[in-house]
N, C-alpha and C positions, 0 to 999 in steps of 0.2 A: 479501306478504313481499318484503323487499329482496333483490336479487340480490347474491351475494357476489363479491368480486374473486377471480378464479382465479389462483393463484400457482404457477407452475412453478419447480421448484428443480433446479439443476445442481450436483451434488456430494453426497457422503454423509459428510463429516467432521463434526466437532463442531458447527460453525455450522449446517450443513444439518439435522442431527438435532434440534438445539435449536429451529430455526425450525419444523420439522414439528410438534413437540410444542406450540409456542406457537400456531400457526395452527389446529391441530385444536381449539382452545378459543376461537377468535376469533369475534366476532359479525358481522364484515364481510368476512372473507377465508377462503378454503379452499385446501387444497393440491390442485392439479390433477394433479400427478405429480412424480416425482423421476427425474432422469436420472443414471445412475451407470455407471462402467466396472468396478465391482467385480462379482465373480461370487458367486452363492449368496445366502443370507439375510444381512441386515445388521442387527446388533444395534443397538437403539435406534430402529428404524423400523417396529416391529411395528404401530403405529397406522395405518400407510399402506402395508402390505405389498403390497396389490393395485395400488398406483400406482407401484411402484418398477421400475426396469429398462426404462423406456420408451425407444423410439428417439426421436431429436430431433423428427422430424416429428410423432409422436403427441403429444409434450409441447407443441409449439408450437401445434398446432391446437386444443388444449383449454385454453389459458392466455390471460390478459389481460396478464400481466407475467411476466418471467423474473428469478429471483434466481440469481446465479452466485457460488459460493464453492468454488474448486478448488485454488488455490495453484499452478496450472499455466498459465503465460502462453500457451503454444502451443495447448493444448487449449481454454482459456478463450476465446482470441481467435476460434478457429474456430467455437465454439458461439455466441458472441455475434453474430458476423457472420451466421450462419445464422438466428438469431432476428430480426435486422433485416430479413432477406428476407421474413419473415412480418409485418413492420410492428409488431413487439412492442417495447415499452420494456424496458430492462434495468437492474436494480439489482445492483451487485456488492458483495461484501465480499471483495475480491480485489485488494489493492494490488499484488501481483506482476504481474497482468495489466495493471492500469491504468497503472503506471509504465512498462511496456514498450510497450504499444500503445494506451493510452487516448486519446491525441491523435488517432490515426487512426480509432479506433472512434467517437469523438464526432462525426466527420464523416459517419459512415454511418447513424447512428440516434440515438435518445434514450437516453442512458446516464448514470448517476451512481453513484459510490461511496456506500455507505450510511453513515449515522450509526451509531455503535456501536463501531467500531474506532478506533484512535488518529487516523488522518487525518480521518475523518468527525467525530469529537468535536472536533478542533481547528477544523474548518470551522464547526461549530455554535457553538463558543465564540467564534470570530472574529466571527460575525454579532452575537452579544450585545455584544461589545466595541465593534464599529463603531457599533451602535445607540446606545451611550452617549457617542459622540464621541471615543473613544480611538483612537490610531494604533498598531497593532501593530509591534513591533520584533523580537520573538523568538517563533517558533512552536516550543514545546518538548515533547519526549517525555520520559518518566521510565522509566529502565531500572534494575532492581535487581541484575542480574548479567550479566557478559560474559566469555566465554572464546572467543577467536578460533579456537582449534583444539582443541575437545573430542574426547575419544576415544569410540569406539563403545560401550564398556562403560558409561560414565557416561550417555550419551544413551539407551541402551536401558533403563537403570534408571529414568530420569526419564520416558521415554515411557510405560512400563508404569504408573508411579506416578500420572501426571497424566492418562492416558487419551488422549494425543495420538499422532500418528504419529511415527516416528523422525525423518523428514525435517523435520517441523514443529518438534519440540523442538530439533533441531540448528540450524535457521535462526533460532530465537529466541535460542539460546545464543551462537552465533557472531556475532550482530549483523546478519545479512543482512536479517531481517524489519524491524528498526528502520530500517536504512539505506534500504530500499525505501519505508517509510512516510514518512520525512522527505523523500525525493526527490519523492514524489508531492505532498506539501504544498508544497514549494518551487515545483514546476512550476505547480500550480494557481493559486497566489497571486502568481506572478512574483517570488519572492524568491530570495536567493542562499544559498550556503553559504560558510563561512569557509575550509574546506580539504577535501581529499579525506578521506573517512571521518568528517567532522564533528569538532567539538571534544570533545564528550562529557565535560564536566567531571566528575571524580570528587569527590563532595562529601557532607557530612553536613548541609549547609544549602542545601536546594534553592531557597529563595526568593532568598537573596543571590547564589547562583550564577547564577540567572536574570537578576538585575539586572546582574551583571557582564557577562553575554552581551549585554545591551542596550547597554551602553557600547561593546562591541566592534562591534556592529551599526552604531551611530551613526558610529563612526570609519570603517567600511567604506562608509558612505553609503547604507545601506538595510537593510530587514529581512532576517533570516536564519532558516533552519530548522535545528534542532539538537536535542541531548538532554543530559540529565545522567545520571550513573551513581551511584546511591546505594542502599546497603543499608537505610537508615533512612527514606528519603523515602516518603511514601504513593504508591499507584499513581495513575495518571491522566495528564493533559496540562496544559500551562500556556501562557499567553501573557504576555509582558512588553510593556508599552505606554508611551506618553507621552500627555499631555493638554495643553491650553492652560494657560499659566501662570496665567491668571485664575481657574482652578478649583482651584488647589492647596489653598487653605484648606478648601474644601468637601470635597475628597477626604481631607484629613487628618481632618476631622470624622467621616467615615465609615470611619475606620480603614484607609485605603489607604496610609498612610505619608506621608513628607515629600516624596516625588517626587525627581527628575523622572520616575523610572520606577515603573510600577505593575504588580503581579503579580496575574494572574487565573488561577485554578486550577479545573479540573474533576476531581473525585475519582474518577469512575468511567468506564469504557467497557464498556457492557453487551452489546456484540456483537449477537447475533441478536435480543435483546429490543428493539433500536432499529430493526430493519429495517422492521417494519410502518409506522412513522411516516414513514420515507423513501419507502416505496411510495405512501402516501396523497398526500404532497406532490408526488411525480413525476406521478402520474396526475391529480391534481386541478389542479395549478398548473404542470406542466412544470418543477418546481424542480430544478435541478442543484446538488447540494451540493458535489461535488468530482469532477474529471474529467481531471486531468493537464494542463489548459491547452491553449491553441492553439499556443504556441511554447515547448516545453520546452527548458530549458537544462541540466537535471540528469538524469543517468542513474545506474544502479547497475552498475558494472563487475564482472566476474568476476576474482577474484584467486586464484592457486594456493595451496592450503594445504600442498602438498608439491611436490617436484620431479616434474614430469610429463614423460613421454618420448614420442617419436614412436611412434604406434600405440596409445597409451592410449585407452581408451573411457570416456566419462562419460555415464551415463544421464540424470542431472539435476544441474544446477549448484546450484540452491537446496536447502539442507538436506543437502548431500553432505559427505563427508569428504575431498573433493578440492579444493573451491573454496568461497569465501565472497564476499559482495558488499560493496562500499563505494560510497557516493555520490560522484559525480565530476562536474565540469563537462565537458559534452560537448566544448567547445572545447579542453580540455586534452588529451584523448585521443580524437579523433574516430573512430578505428578500433577502439576497444575493443569487446568482446563484452558486451552487456547480459546479466547473469546469468540473466534470464528466458528468454533464447534459447538458453542453453547446455544443450542436451538432445540425447541420442543423437548425441553429437559424437565424432569421432575426431581425435586430435592428429596433425598432420603436421609439427610442429616441437617441439623440447624447450622446456619452460617451467619456469623455476626457481621455487622457493617464494617467495611474496611478489610475484611478477610479475603485472602486469595482462595478461590474455589478450586477444590481438588476433584479428581475423577471419583474418589471414594465418597464424595458428597452428593453425587447426582446419578440419575439414570438418564442416558441419552439414547436416541434412536441410532442404530447402526447405519453407516453411510460409506460411500466411496471416500469421502473426505476424512472421516475418522480412521478408516483403514489406511489411508495415505499418511496420516499423521503418525500412526504407530509404526508403519513401515519405515518412515524416515528415522524414527527413534531406535530402530533395530541395531543400528551401528553405534549406538551410544551406550556406554557402560558407566555406571556410577560406582566409584570405588569407595572404600571405607572412610576416605577423607571428603567425600561428597564432591569430588572433582569430576568433570566431564571428560571422558576419553573417547575420541573418534577413532573407530577401528577402520583400517584400510584407507 
């Protein structure tokens, strides 16, 4: 009988619960345990009740690979670093952690973001596009609704209706999650952004809007990461590319349009259903799908949703009613606080609504994640023109 891959899971949200159900029916994988900070019984994990609430050491010793999905960059970084001490490879579905500390973590051990969420799906689509000889110009996400400052009543209703946590629904709605995802994509593939917060074209024609973005990317001199906002567009991700002129007639024959830009679309991102495939590729081939890159240039800054005053306390920046995140070039605001690090913070300065929060504005608790962020920035030097120089 073949020995199954032992998968340890960190987190007990929707992704983790779904993965447990999926792996309990797998022919080549089994759940070795689930690490959670929640107390008591957890609905949806009945099939693995005796394996829940392990301490990290117990989980690591009985696992071949660790899957992390917490939405908490500080906790996620700590757990992943501990897993590396046990020589374990790590798969994440946790763009929040990857865009904050993924560059540092990739130097400590074997780690990849999984296929299934938008960044991983864009990475997989990119591989297909490159295999066919296309050159990507736009890495695009599709968002159906956006409210930068939703109220708690609305978010509580949708959290209960959709079965997500209040913080998750809030981060989806105010755009923080999307900004994190597209920053991760930009860093992994070394592409740029057009502006802080991205373009986010509002459109009912998601194909032509993507083609328009490709024209902007060409004028900028390189590929971009961005998104469209459309109530009518189907879900998924897209890439807009170019190909050599000599292939234009053939591409027209295959209904790709007249060029020079070509739209590639992936209609689904199936989240935990696609994690096992990523695990197999990581363990069998050391395949890294997406990992924030070696030299990140894009971060996601924390922006005040309301006037914050000295002495205010924020438990979590992501998914809160105090702050939201926007993608930003690190060179433009080198002292900004990445929203993934804004946790258990006390304000020592007043910050106005709409202002980017700086490290000088807050006191935060020291953590492996904050150390990792500053370690990543050690190779960055800001010159007198405020330009970012990567050393080495």
